[in-house]
DSSP file (Angstrom, degrees, kcal/mol; ACC not computed):
  #  RESIDUE AA STRUCTURE BP1 BP2  ACC     N-H-->O    O-->H-N    N-H-->O    O-->H-N    TCO  KAPPA ALPHA  PHI   PSI    X-CA   Y-CA   Z-CA
    1    1 A X              0   0    0      0, 0.0   106,-1.2     0, 0.0     2,-0.2   0.000 360.0 360.0 360.0 136.4   70.9  -58.8  -18.0
    2    2 A X  E     -A  106   0A   0    104,-0.2     2,-0.2   105,-0.1   104,-0.2  -0.566 360.0-162.4 -85.7 154.2   69.2  -55.8  -16.4
    3    3 A X  E     -A  105   0A   0    102,-2.8   102,-3.1    -2,-0.2     2,-0.4  -0.865  13.3-126.4-138.7 168.7   71.0  -53.8  -13.8
    4    4 A X  E     -     0   0A   0     -2,-0.2     2,-0.5    99,-0.2    99,-0.2  -0.959  11.5-157.4-122.4 133.7   70.1  -51.3  -11.1
    5    5 A X  E     -A  102   0A   0     97,-2.7    97,-2.6    -2,-0.4     2,-0.5  -0.920  10.7-171.4-106.2 129.9   71.6  -47.7  -10.7
    6    6 A X  E     +A  101   0A   0     -2,-0.5     2,-0.4    95,-0.2    95,-0.2  -0.977   9.4 170.9-123.3 132.1   71.4  -46.3   -7.1
    7    7 A X  E     -A  100   0A   0     93,-1.9    93,-3.2    -2,-0.5     2,-0.4  -0.991  19.5-161.2-139.3 133.7   72.4  -42.5   -6.5
    8    8 A X  E     -A   99   0A   0     -2,-0.4     2,-0.4    91,-0.2    91,-0.2  -0.996  17.2-172.9-122.4 121.2   72.0  -40.4   -3.5
    9    9 A X  E     -A   98   0A   0     89,-2.7    89,-2.6    -2,-0.4     2,-0.5  -0.950   9.5-153.4-124.4 132.2   72.2  -36.6   -4.3
   10   10 A X  E     -A   97   0A   0     -2,-0.4     2,-0.5    87,-0.2    87,-0.2  -0.865   3.3-161.7-109.9 135.9   72.2  -33.8   -1.7
   11   11 A X  E >   -A   96   0A   0     85,-3.4    85,-1.7    -2,-0.5     3,-1.1  -0.946  19.5-131.1-119.1 109.4   71.0  -30.3   -2.5
   12   12 A X  E 3  S-A   95   0A   0     -2,-0.5    83,-0.2     1,-0.2     3,-0.1  -0.317  81.8  -0.6 -63.0 130.1   72.1  -27.6   -0.2
   13   13 A X  T 3  S+     0   0    0     81,-0.6     2,-0.3     1,-0.2    -1,-0.2   0.769 105.3 109.9  69.6  23.5   69.5  -25.2    1.2
   14   14 A X    <   -     0   0    0     -3,-1.1     2,-0.3    80,-0.2    -1,-0.2  -0.839  58.8-129.1-126.5 166.7   66.6  -26.8   -0.6
   15   15 A X     >  -     0   0    0     -2,-0.3     4,-2.1    -3,-0.1     5,-0.2  -0.781  22.3-118.6-112.0 163.1   63.6  -28.8    0.6
   16   16 A X  H  > S+     0   0    0     -2,-0.3     4,-2.5    79,-0.2     5,-0.2   0.867 114.8  57.2 -60.4 -34.3   62.2  -32.0   -0.5
   17   17 A X  H  > S+     0   0    0      1,-0.2     4,-2.4     2,-0.2    -1,-0.2   0.879 105.5  49.8 -67.2 -40.6   59.0  -30.4   -1.5
   18   18 A X  H  > S+     0   0    0      2,-0.2     4,-2.3     1,-0.2    -1,-0.2   0.914 113.4  46.2 -63.3 -44.8   60.8  -27.9   -3.9
   19   19 A X  H  X S+     0   0    0     -4,-2.1     4,-2.4     2,-0.2    -2,-0.2   0.923 113.8  50.5 -67.9 -41.4   62.8  -30.8   -5.6
   20   20 A X  H  X S+     0   0    0     -4,-2.5     4,-1.7     1,-0.2    -2,-0.2   0.969 112.1  44.7 -59.5 -57.2   59.6  -32.9   -5.9
   21   21 A X  H  < S+     0   0    0     -4,-2.4    -1,-0.2     1,-0.2    -2,-0.2   0.832 112.2  53.4 -63.2 -32.6   57.5  -30.0   -7.4
   22   22 A X  H >< S+     0   0    0     -4,-2.3     3,-1.5     1,-0.2     7,-0.3   0.957 106.8  51.9 -66.8 -42.8   60.4  -29.2   -9.9
   23   23 A X  H 3< S+     0   0    0     -4,-2.4    -2,-0.2     1,-0.3    -1,-0.2   0.876 113.6  43.5 -59.7 -37.8   60.6  -32.7  -11.1
   24   24 A X  T 3< S+     0   0    0     -4,-1.7     2,-0.5    -5,-0.2    -1,-0.3   0.237  96.2  89.5 -97.8  15.1   56.8  -32.8  -11.9
   25   25 A X    <>  -     0   0    0     -3,-1.5     4,-3.0    -4,-0.2     5,-0.3  -0.967  63.6-153.8-110.9 122.0   56.5  -29.3  -13.5
   26   26 A X  H  > S+     0   0    0     13,-0.8     4,-2.3    -2,-0.5    11,-0.3   0.934  98.9  46.5 -54.1 -47.2   57.1  -29.1  -17.2
   27   27 A X  H  > S+     0   0    0      1,-0.2     4,-2.4     2,-0.2    -1,-0.2   0.973 118.4  39.2 -55.4 -59.7   58.2  -25.5  -16.8
   28   28 A X  H  > S+     0   0    0      1,-0.2     4,-1.9     2,-0.2    -2,-0.2   0.857 115.8  51.0 -66.8 -36.4   60.6  -26.1  -13.8
   29   29 A X  H  X S+     0   0    0     -4,-3.0     4,-1.7    -7,-0.3     6,-0.3   0.884 110.8  48.1 -68.7 -42.4   61.9  -29.4  -15.1
   30   30 A X  H  X>S+     0   0    0     -4,-2.3     4,-3.0    -5,-0.3     5,-0.8   0.940 114.1  48.3 -60.5 -47.0   62.8  -27.9  -18.5
   31   31 A X  H  <5S+     0   0    0     -4,-2.4    -2,-0.2     1,-0.2    -1,-0.2   0.830 111.9  49.4 -62.0 -33.1   64.4  -24.9  -16.8
   32   32 A X  H  <5S+     0   0    0     -4,-1.9    96,-0.3     1,-0.2    -1,-0.2   0.805 123.9  27.4 -79.5 -30.4   66.4  -27.1  -14.4
   33   33 A X  H  <5S-     0   0    0     -4,-1.7    -2,-0.2     2,-0.3    -1,-0.2   0.684  98.2-127.4-104.1 -15.8   67.8  -29.5  -17.1
   34   34 A X  T  <5S+     0   0    0     -4,-3.0     2,-0.4     1,-0.3    -3,-0.2   0.674  75.2 105.2  76.1  19.2   67.8  -27.1  -20.1
   35   35 A X  S   <S-     0   0    0     -5,-0.8    -2,-0.3    -6,-0.3    -1,-0.3  -0.995  81.6 -91.9-137.5 142.5   65.8  -29.7  -22.1
   36   36 A X        +     0   0    0     -2,-0.4    15,-2.5    13,-0.1    14,-0.4  -0.253  47.7 178.9 -54.8 126.0   62.3  -29.8  -23.2
   37   37 A X        -     0   0    0    -11,-0.3     2,-0.5    12,-0.2    12,-0.3  -0.995  19.9-169.6-133.9 135.2   60.1  -31.7  -20.8
   38   38 A X  B     +B   48   0A   0     10,-2.9    10,-2.1    -2,-0.4     2,-0.3  -0.929  31.8 140.7-124.6 112.1   56.4  -32.4  -20.8
   39   39 A X        -     0   0    0     -2,-0.5   -13,-0.8     8,-0.2     2,-0.3  -0.984  32.0-148.7-150.3 155.3   55.2  -33.9  -17.5
   40   40 A X        -     0   0    0     -2,-0.3     2,-1.4     6,-0.2   -15,-0.1  -0.894  26.3-123.8-123.8 155.0   52.2  -33.7  -15.1
   41   41 A X  S    S+     0   0    0     -2,-0.3     2,-0.3     2,-0.0   -17,-0.0  -0.631  79.0 105.7 -87.8  75.6   51.8  -34.1  -11.4
   42   42 A X  S >  S-     0   0    0     -2,-1.4     3,-1.3     3,-0.1    16,-0.2  -0.955  73.9-116.5-161.3 125.4   49.2  -36.9  -11.9
   43   43 A X  T 3  S+     0   0    0     -2,-0.3    16,-0.2     1,-0.2     3,-0.1  -0.444 103.0  24.7 -63.2 137.2   49.4  -40.6  -11.5
   44   44 A X  T 3  S+     0   0    0     14,-3.2    -1,-0.2     1,-0.3    15,-0.1   0.166  90.9 129.9  90.0 -18.8   48.8  -42.4  -14.9
   45   45 A X    <   -     0   0    0     -3,-1.3    13,-3.2    12,-0.1    -1,-0.3  -0.409  55.3-129.6 -73.8 148.7   50.0  -39.5  -17.0
   46   46 A X  E     - C   0  57A   0     11,-0.3     2,-0.3    -3,-0.1    11,-0.3  -0.529  25.5-161.8 -87.6 159.8   52.6  -40.1  -19.6
   47   47 A X  E     - C   0  56A   0      9,-2.0     9,-1.7    -2,-0.2     2,-0.3  -0.977  13.2-159.0-145.0 157.2   55.7  -37.9  -19.7
   48   48 A X  E     -BC  38  55A   0    -10,-2.1   -10,-2.9    -2,-0.3     2,-0.3  -0.990  14.5-178.3-132.5 142.3   58.5  -37.0  -22.2
   49   49 A X  E   > + C   0  54A   0      5,-2.0     5,-2.1    -2,-0.3     4,-0.4  -0.967  61.6  26.2-146.0 153.6   61.9  -35.6  -21.3
   50   50 A X  T > 5S-     0   0    0    -14,-0.4     3,-1.2    -2,-0.3     2,-0.6   0.920 130.1 -61.8  51.6  49.9   64.8  -34.4  -23.2
   51   51 A X  T 3 5S-     0   0    0    -15,-2.5   -13,-0.2     1,-0.2     3,-0.2  -0.699 109.7 -33.7  72.2-119.5   62.7  -33.7  -26.1
   52   52 A X  T 3 5S+     0   0    0     -2,-0.6    -1,-0.2    -4,-0.1    -2,-0.2   0.132 115.5 101.7-116.7  26.3   61.3  -37.1  -26.9
   53   53 A X  T < 5S+     0   0    0     -3,-1.2    21,-1.9    -4,-0.4     2,-0.4   0.768  84.3  40.7 -72.9 -26.0   64.4  -39.1  -25.9
   54   54 A X  E   <S+CD  49  73A   0     -5,-2.1    -5,-2.0    19,-0.2     2,-0.3  -0.973  72.8 162.5-123.4 133.9   63.1  -40.2  -22.6
   55   55 A X  E     +CD  48  72A   0     17,-2.3    17,-1.6    -2,-0.4     2,-0.3  -0.982   9.0 119.6-151.0 161.7   59.4  -41.3  -22.1
   56   56 A X  E     -CD  47  71A   0     -9,-1.7    -9,-2.0    -2,-0.3     2,-0.3  -0.959  47.5 -83.4 173.0-160.9   57.3  -43.1  -19.6
   57   57 A X  E     -CD  46  70A   0     13,-1.2    13,-2.2    -2,-0.3     2,-0.7  -0.994  29.7-116.8-140.0 142.7   54.4  -43.0  -17.2
   58   58 A X  E     + D   0  69A   0    -13,-3.2   -14,-3.2    -2,-0.3    11,-0.3  -0.741  34.8 175.0 -78.6 117.9   53.9  -41.8  -13.7
   59   59 A X  E     +     0   0A   0      9,-2.7     2,-0.3    -2,-0.7    10,-0.2   0.828  65.3   6.6 -97.3 -37.2   53.0  -45.0  -11.8
   60   60 A X  E     - D   0  68A   0      8,-1.9     8,-2.7   -18,-0.1     2,-0.4  -0.957  58.8-171.2-152.6 133.0   52.8  -43.7   -8.3
   61   61 A X  E     - D   0  67A   0     -2,-0.3     2,-0.5     6,-0.2     6,-0.2  -0.984   2.1-176.2-123.6 124.1   53.1  -40.2   -6.8
   62   62 A X  E >>  - D   0  66A   0      4,-3.1     3,-3.0    -2,-0.4     4,-2.2  -0.955  44.4-104.1-122.9 109.1   53.4  -39.6   -3.0
   63   63 A X  T 34 S-     0   0    0     -2,-0.5   -46,-0.1     1,-0.3     4,-0.1   0.005  91.3 -15.7 -46.0 127.3   53.4  -35.8   -2.5
   64   64 A X  T 34 S+     0   0    0      1,-0.2    -1,-0.3   -47,-0.2   -44,-0.1   0.468 134.8  64.4  67.7   4.8   56.8  -34.4   -1.6
   65   65 A X  T <4 S+     0   0    0     -3,-3.0    24,-3.5     1,-0.3     2,-0.4   0.734 100.0   9.8-126.2 -54.0   58.1  -37.9   -0.8
   66   66 A X  E  <  -DE  62  88A   0     -4,-2.2    -4,-3.1    22,-0.2     2,-0.4  -0.992  40.5-171.6-148.3 144.6   58.2  -40.2   -3.8
   67   67 A X  E     -DE  61  87A   0     20,-2.2    20,-2.7    -2,-0.4     2,-0.5  -0.998  10.3-171.3-132.1 128.8   57.8  -40.5   -7.5
   68   68 A X  E     +DE  60  86A   0     -8,-2.7    -9,-2.7    -2,-0.4    -8,-1.9  -0.986  12.9 173.6-123.9 129.0   57.7  -43.9   -9.4
   69   69 A X  E     -DE  58  85A   0     16,-2.6    16,-2.7    -2,-0.5     2,-0.3  -0.919  37.6-127.3-129.6 149.3   57.8  -44.0  -13.2
   70   70 A X  E     -DE  57  84A   0    -13,-2.2   -13,-1.2    -2,-0.3     2,-0.3  -0.775  47.3-174.6 -83.4 142.5   58.0  -46.5  -16.0
   71   71 A X  E     +DE  56  83A   0     12,-2.0    12,-3.0    -2,-0.3     2,-0.3  -0.999  17.8 158.4-151.7 141.1   60.9  -45.1  -18.0
   72   72 A X  E     -D   55   0A   0    -17,-1.6   -17,-2.3    -2,-0.3     2,-0.3  -0.984  33.8-118.9-158.2 157.0   62.8  -45.8  -21.3
   73   73 A X  E >   -D   54   0A   0     -2,-0.3     3,-1.3   -19,-0.2   -19,-0.2  -0.726  26.9-124.7 -96.3 152.5   65.0  -44.2  -23.9
   74   74 A X  T 3  S+     0   0    0    -21,-1.9   -20,-0.1    -2,-0.3    -1,-0.1   0.751 108.7  58.8 -68.8 -27.0   63.8  -43.8  -27.4
   75   75 A X  T 3  S+     0   0    0    -22,-0.3    -1,-0.3     2,-0.1     2,-0.1   0.504  81.6 110.4 -86.5  -3.1   66.9  -45.7  -28.8
   76   76 A X  S <  S-     0   0    0     -3,-1.3     2,-0.0     1,-0.1    -4,-0.0  -0.477  80.6 -99.0 -65.0 146.0   66.2  -48.9  -26.7
   77   77 A X    >   -     0   0    0      1,-0.1     3,-1.9    -2,-0.1    -1,-0.1  -0.319  25.7-122.0 -56.6 141.1   65.1  -51.9  -28.6
   78   78 A X  T 3  S+     0   0    0      1,-0.3    -1,-0.1    -3,-0.1    -2,-0.1   0.824 112.5  60.4 -53.2 -34.6   61.4  -52.6  -28.6
   79   79 A X  T 3  S+     0   0    0      2,-0.1     2,-0.4     0, 0.0    -1,-0.3   0.644  85.9  90.5 -72.6 -16.3   62.1  -56.0  -27.1
   80   80 A X  S <  S-     0   0    0     -3,-1.9     3,-0.1     1,-0.0    -4,-0.0  -0.719  80.0-125.6 -83.5 133.6   63.7  -54.4  -24.0
   81   81 A X        -     0   0    0     -2,-0.4    25,-0.1     1,-0.1     2,-0.1  -0.221  30.1 -89.4 -67.9 162.7   61.2  -53.7  -21.2
   82   82 A X        -     0   0    0    -10,-0.1   -10,-0.2     1,-0.1    -1,-0.1  -0.371  41.8-130.3 -60.1 143.4   60.6  -50.4  -19.6
   83   83 A X  E     -E   71   0A   0    -12,-3.0   -12,-2.0    -3,-0.1     2,-0.5  -0.411  17.2-122.4 -87.1-179.6   62.9  -49.7  -16.6
   84   84 A X  E     -EF  70 103A   0     19,-2.2    19,-3.0   -14,-0.2     2,-0.5  -0.994  20.6-160.9-131.6 120.3   61.4  -48.5  -13.4
   85   85 A X  E     -EF  69 102A   0    -16,-2.7   -16,-2.6    -2,-0.5     2,-0.5  -0.898   6.2-173.0-108.6 130.9   62.7  -45.2  -11.8
   86   86 A X  E     -EF  68 101A   0     15,-3.3    15,-2.5    -2,-0.5     2,-0.5  -0.988   0.9-172.8-121.6 125.8   62.1  -44.4   -8.1
   87   87 A X  E     -EF  67 100A   0    -20,-2.7   -20,-2.2    -2,-0.5     2,-0.4  -0.974   3.8-166.2-123.3 117.1   62.9  -41.1   -6.7
   88   88 A X  E     -EF  66  99A   0     11,-2.6    11,-1.9    -2,-0.5     2,-0.5  -0.844   5.5-159.4-101.6 135.7   62.7  -40.6   -2.9
   89   89 A X  E     + F   0  98A   0    -24,-3.5     2,-0.3    -2,-0.4     9,-0.2  -0.938  17.7 164.4-119.5 132.1   62.8  -37.1   -1.6
   90   90 A X  E     - F   0  97A   0      7,-2.3     7,-2.8    -2,-0.5     2,-0.5  -0.999  33.9-126.1-149.3 152.2   63.7  -36.3    2.1
   91   91 A X  E     - F   0  96A   0     -2,-0.3     2,-0.4     5,-0.2     5,-0.2  -0.799  23.8-177.0 -96.6 135.2   64.7  -33.3    4.2
   92   92 A X  E >   - F   0  95A   0      3,-2.1     3,-2.2    -2,-0.5     2,-0.2  -0.913  61.6 -56.7-137.3 107.7   67.9  -33.7    6.1
   93   93 A X  T 3  S-     0   0    0     -2,-0.4    -1,-0.0     1,-0.3     0, 0.0  -0.423 119.0 -19.6  57.8-124.2   68.6  -30.8    8.3
   94   94 A X  T 3  S+     0   0    0     -2,-0.2   -81,-0.6    -3,-0.1    -1,-0.3   0.248 129.1  70.3 -92.1  13.6   68.8  -27.7    6.0
   95   95 A X  E <  S-AF  12  92A   0     -3,-2.2    -3,-2.1   -82,-0.2     2,-0.4  -0.613  72.6-130.7-118.4 177.4   69.3  -29.7    2.9
   96   96 A X  E     -AF  11  91A   0    -85,-1.7   -85,-3.4    -5,-0.2     2,-0.4  -0.973  16.2-154.1-130.8 148.1   67.3  -32.0    0.8
   97   97 A X  E     -AF  10  90A   0     -7,-2.8    -7,-2.3    -2,-0.4     2,-0.5  -0.989   3.6-160.0-127.7 129.2   68.3  -35.5   -0.5
   98   98 A X  E     -AF   9  89A   0    -89,-2.6   -89,-2.7    -2,-0.4     2,-0.6  -0.981   5.8-163.1-106.5 120.1   67.1  -37.4   -3.5
   99   99 A X  E     -AF   8  88A   0    -11,-1.9   -11,-2.6    -2,-0.5     2,-0.4  -0.928  12.2-161.2 -99.2 115.3   67.7  -41.1   -3.4
  100  100 A X  E     -AF   7  87A   0    -93,-3.2   -93,-1.9    -2,-0.6     2,-0.4  -0.810  14.2-175.7-102.6 137.1   67.3  -42.5   -7.0
  101  101 A X  E     -AF   6  86A   0    -15,-2.5   -15,-3.3    -2,-0.4     2,-0.7  -0.988   3.3-176.6-128.3 112.7   66.7  -46.2   -7.7
  102  102 A X  E     -AF   5  85A   0    -97,-2.6   -97,-2.7    -2,-0.4     3,-0.4  -0.893  18.1-175.8-117.9  99.6   66.8  -46.8  -11.6
  103  103 A X  E     + F   0  84A   0    -19,-3.0   -19,-2.2    -2,-0.7   -99,-0.2  -0.633  53.1  25.8-103.6 158.7   66.0  -50.5  -11.8
  104  104 A X  E    S+     0   0A   0     -2,-0.2     2,-0.5   -21,-0.2    -1,-0.2   0.856  73.3 166.4  61.6  41.6   65.8  -52.9  -14.8
  105  105 A X  E     -A    3   0A   0   -102,-3.1  -102,-2.8    -3,-0.4    -1,-0.2  -0.724  46.2-107.9 -86.0 128.3   68.3  -50.8  -16.9
  106  106 A X  E >>  -A    2   0A   0     -2,-0.5     3,-1.9  -104,-0.2     4,-1.0  -0.349  26.2-122.1 -61.8 138.6   69.5  -52.8  -19.9
  107  107 A X  G >4 S+     0   0    0   -106,-1.2     3,-1.1     1,-0.3     4,-0.5   0.894 111.4  56.8 -53.1 -46.2   73.1  -53.9  -19.2
  108  108 A X  G 34 S+     0   0    0      1,-0.2    -1,-0.3     2,-0.1     4,-0.3   0.785 111.7  42.9 -56.0 -28.0   74.3  -52.2  -22.5
  109  109 A X  G <> S+     0   0    0     -3,-1.9     4,-2.6     1,-0.1    -1,-0.2   0.513  88.8  95.7-102.5  -6.8   72.9  -48.9  -21.3
  110  110 A X  H <X S+     0   0    0     -3,-1.1     4,-3.0    -4,-1.0     5,-0.2   0.911  84.9  40.6 -48.6 -61.3   74.1  -49.1  -17.6
  111  111 A X  H  > S+     0   0    0     -4,-0.5     4,-2.1     1,-0.2     5,-0.3   0.901 116.3  49.4 -64.6 -41.9   77.3  -47.1  -17.7
  112  112 A X  H  > S+     0   0    0     -4,-0.3     4,-2.8     1,-0.2    -1,-0.2   0.938 115.1  45.4 -66.6 -41.6   76.0  -44.3  -20.0
  113  113 A X  H  X S+     0   0    0     -4,-2.6     4,-2.6     2,-0.2     5,-0.2   0.929 108.6  54.5 -63.6 -43.5   72.9  -43.9  -17.8
  114  114 A X  H  X S+     0   0    0     -4,-3.0     4,-0.8    -5,-0.2    -1,-0.2   0.926 117.9  36.7 -55.7 -45.0   74.8  -43.9  -14.6
  115  115 A X  H >X S+     0   0    0     -4,-2.1     4,-2.5    -5,-0.2     3,-0.5   0.913 112.4  61.0 -69.8 -43.0   77.0  -41.1  -15.9
  116  116 A X  H 3X>S+     0   0    0     -4,-2.8     4,-3.7    -5,-0.3     5,-0.6   0.867  95.0  60.0 -51.5 -47.1   74.1  -39.5  -17.7
  117  117 A X  I 3X>S+     0   0    0     -4,-2.6     5,-2.3     1,-0.2     4,-1.0   0.884 113.4  38.3 -63.9 -41.0   72.0  -38.9  -14.5
  118  118 A X  I <<>S+     0   0    0     -4,-0.8     5,-2.5    -3,-0.5     6,-0.4   0.937 121.0  44.5 -73.9 -45.3   74.8  -36.7  -13.1
  119  119 A X  I  <5S+     0   0    0     -4,-2.5     5,-0.3     1,-0.2    -2,-0.2   0.913 127.8  25.7 -64.6 -48.9   75.7  -35.1  -16.4
  120  120 A X  I  <5S+     0   0    0     -4,-3.7    -3,-0.2    -5,-0.2    -1,-0.2   0.579 136.0  17.8-104.6 -11.4   72.2  -34.3  -17.7
  121  121 A X  I  X<S+     0   0    0     -4,-1.0     4,-2.5    -5,-0.6    -3,-0.2   0.667 121.0  34.3-119.6 -74.1   70.2  -34.1  -14.3
  122  122 A X  I  ><S+     0   0    0     -5,-2.3     4,-2.4     2,-0.2     5,-0.2   0.907 118.7  48.3 -69.9 -44.1   71.9  -33.6  -10.9
  123  123 A X  H  ><S+     0   0    0     -5,-2.5     4,-2.2    -6,-0.3     5,-0.2   0.974 115.8  44.3 -62.6 -51.2   74.7  -31.4  -12.0
  124  124 A X  H  > S+     0   0    0     -6,-0.4     4,-3.2    -5,-0.3    -2,-0.2   0.906 112.5  53.2 -56.5 -36.2   72.3  -29.1  -14.1
  125  125 A X  H  X S+     0   0    0     -4,-2.5     4,-2.5     1,-0.2     5,-0.2   0.925 107.5  50.0 -64.8 -40.6   69.8  -29.0  -11.2
  126  126 A X  H  X S+     0   0    0     -4,-2.4     4,-2.3     2,-0.2    -1,-0.2   0.896 114.2  46.1 -62.3 -41.4   72.5  -28.0   -8.7
  127  127 A X  H  X S+     0   0    0     -4,-2.2     4,-1.5     2,-0.2    -2,-0.2   0.954 112.1  50.8 -59.2 -50.1   73.6  -25.2  -11.1
  128  128 A X  H  < S+     0   0    0     -4,-3.2     3,-0.4   -96,-0.3    -2,-0.2   0.907 114.5  42.5 -55.5 -47.2   70.0  -24.2  -11.7
  129  129 A X  H >< S+     0   0    0     -4,-2.5     3,-1.7     1,-0.2    -1,-0.2   0.820 105.8  63.0 -69.3 -34.8   69.3  -24.0   -8.0
  130  130 A X  H 3< S+     0   0    0     -4,-2.3    -1,-0.2     1,-0.3    -2,-0.2   0.805 100.0  54.4 -61.7 -29.9   72.5  -22.2   -7.2
  131  131 A X  T 3< S+     0   0    0     -4,-1.5     2,-0.5    -3,-0.4    -1,-0.3   0.410  98.5  81.9 -88.4   7.1   71.5  -19.2   -9.4
  132  132 A X    X   -     0   0    0     -3,-1.7     3,-0.5    -4,-0.0     2,-0.3  -0.932  66.2-151.3-116.5 129.6   68.3  -18.8   -7.5
  133  133 A X  T 3  S+     0   0    0     -2,-0.5    -2,-0.0     1,-0.2    -3,-0.0  -0.674  84.6  14.0 -87.2 148.1   67.8  -17.1   -4.2
  134  134 A X  T 3  S+     0   0    0     -2,-0.3    -1,-0.2     1,-0.1  -120,-0.0   0.928  75.4 167.8  54.2  52.2   65.0  -18.2   -1.9
  135  135 A X    <         0   0    0     -3,-0.5    -1,-0.1     1,-0.3    -2,-0.1   0.712 360.0 360.0 -69.9 -21.2   64.6  -21.5   -4.1
  136  136 A X              0   0    0   -123,-0.2    -1,-0.3  -122,-0.0    -2,-0.1   0.544 360.0 360.0 -75.6 360.0   62.3  -23.1   -1.4
């Protein structure tokens, strides 16, 4: 059975635009996570993250607001369909918030991915931005 992960992550002193552009830049995405990423700010473009461990395709991009991707890990069974990742970016006061909805996650992968988003994405991103002045 497939499951859905929903997380809301607040980034102090940043803008939605900065987070959106970081996610869709190979250079910035790699710097923020510490792992090789190849991604483009283009609908229909394929991407690879964490080396070749994660892959998929940009399905819909709404500038500074929304990213929708097909998403899968390289160790998933071929019979398992791609999951869908939705990232919503919004400014809330002087902060930015990402609401992440990761749908159609294989049940067997749910707990590790739920933990992994924080461990491999959101915590490293917060550390990355905390070391930079004028991140906007």
